[in-house]
N, C-alpha and C positions, 0 to 999 in steps of 0.2 A: 360506680360510682360513686364515691362518696357523698352524701347527701349535708352539706355544710350548715344550710339549715337549723338541725338534726344536735350538732355542735357545741351550737355558740362560738363559732368560731368569729363571727358576723356582730356585732358592737350593739344593737337597737338602738343606740343612743348617740347617735350617730354624731350630731356636732350639738345636741342641748336645744333646738332651736330649730323650730321650722318656719316656711316663707309663704309666702301668693306673688305667686305668679300667674300673671296672666298673659294668653294668646294671641296679637288679635292684628286686624287689617285684612283689607282683602284679597291678600296675594294668596294662596295653596302653599301651607303645608300646618293648618294652624295644633289639626291634631293630634295629622303626621307626627308631629314634632310632644304634645305631650304624649305619645303611647311609645316615644322612642324612652320618654326617659318614662314610664310603667315599665318595662323591660330591663332597664338597668334596676331602676329598685327590687324586681322580683327577681333579679338574681342576686343587689344584696341583702335578701330574704324582708325584706318591707311585705306591712299587710297592704295593700292595695283598693280600692274600690277607685272604679269606672262606672259615674253615672253617665246614658247620650244623652242629653234633650234632644229632642225636635230627632229622634232617628228612633225607627222603630226597624223592624220585620231583619231578615235572617240574613242578607246577600250584600254583607260585610269582607272584607279580604279578611281586614285585623282578625273580627271574632270565631274564621274556621280555624282563624293562629292560635289563638289560647284558648278555643279545646281542643290546638293539641300542644299541649305544654308540657314535661309532664307531669305525673304526681306532683312529685314536692313543691313543683312551683308553682303551678295551679288549686292548691291552696292555702294560699298568698291569696290572689285575687279572687273578686268579688267584681263582673259588670251589672248592671241596670239601666235598661232598656227602655227610657223614659217619653216616649213619640211613636205618633201611628207610620205608614210606610209611606212616606211623602215627605217631600221638604216644604217646611211654612213660612211664608210672607205674610208680611201684614193683614192683605187681603183674600187673606186663601187661610185663617185662621176659623180656630173650629173651640166649637166648647168645648169635642173632643183631643182634644191637641193641647185647650191645659187642667183638662181630670188629669191625661199621661202625666204631665213634666210637673202635676202639685203630688204624682205618686211619687218623681224619680227625686222632689223637693224633700222632699216624707219624709223618704230616706236616707237624703238625705244632712238634714241635719238631727234625724236623731245616731248616727254616728259620727259627726260631727265632735255634738255635743254626750256624746256616748266613750270619743275617744278611741275608737274602733281598729283604728288604720294611720298607718303611715303617711299613707298616699292617696288625695282624693286628688281626682281629673273633676271638674265639670263641667264637659266637653259640649259644648254648645250649649255654657249656662249665658251669655254673653251677647246671642241671639236671643233668649229665652226673658233676657232682661229684656232689653231691646222692643220687643214686643206683649212687655209692660205682663208676660205668662209669668214673671214666678216675680216679687216685688219689690223692688230696689233694700228699699227702708231696714225691710226683715231678712234680705242678703249682702248688706252691709255690716251689724247688731248682727250676725252668727259667725260673719269671718274678721270680726271686731274682738270674739267672742274664746275663735277655736283655740284647742291648747295646742299650749307650750312649743311640745316639739313635733308641730303638724304643717305635713306639709297639702296645698291648696292650692289647684288648678284648673285658673277661668280660661281658657277659648270662644272662637267665634268677634266674627265679626262686630264693629258698632260697639266696643267695650265706651260702656258710662265710666267720662268721665270721677265720680267717687271712688270706681273696682277702682281703676288707676292710677288714685290716689293713695291710694290707705293698699297698696298692694307694694310688694315689694323688689319686686321682677315684672316691667311690661316687653315687652317683645312684639315689636307692630311690623307683619310682614307685608310685603308691599312687595304687588306686580307691578314686572319692567316689560313683562314679554310672558305671552301664554300662549299657546297651541290651542287653547279654547275661540280665542279672537277669530281664527282662519277656521271654525268650525269641527274640529273634530271633539263629538264628542264623549264623557267624560269615559275611561276604558279600568272591567280589573283586574281588581290586582297593582291599578298604580291612585287613581279617585277614588274608588272606593274598592 
């Protein structure tokens, strides 16, 4: 199969403008939507960075899938996990959580400033902001000064109004019905 990325069939200046997208709300599918976008961008030879805030560990189906991409696609993908192996809430956040998230945030800031990627997904950044693990003013400053052609996506519940105000696209995912409400536990391949 021919590598489309190596023969310049794809125009990297897709629209000469990148946007800020936010996927938020209490419903299921925010990370899933952003990862679908990542796959679409990779298929168009974009350089993609995914930083998974508040998510550590190895037991995520998407990580298994990304590890098995073709070499031509995989060379355009970087994934950084910036979290511990647990879910972070206001009542259990720790200094270790803050350090892990700050490492990821420092990586993101450098990548944005250096214009290293076409698409950057800051998965669960809204949660990190809501918990005070990333400074809101600093995030706003970075987003407002992003490179013109770079697309940036923030996911997670509780998106700050200041973030949604500067975003170009905001999708709020609301639950109408969820099998979790009947006691069904998170399932491999569906929730992780």
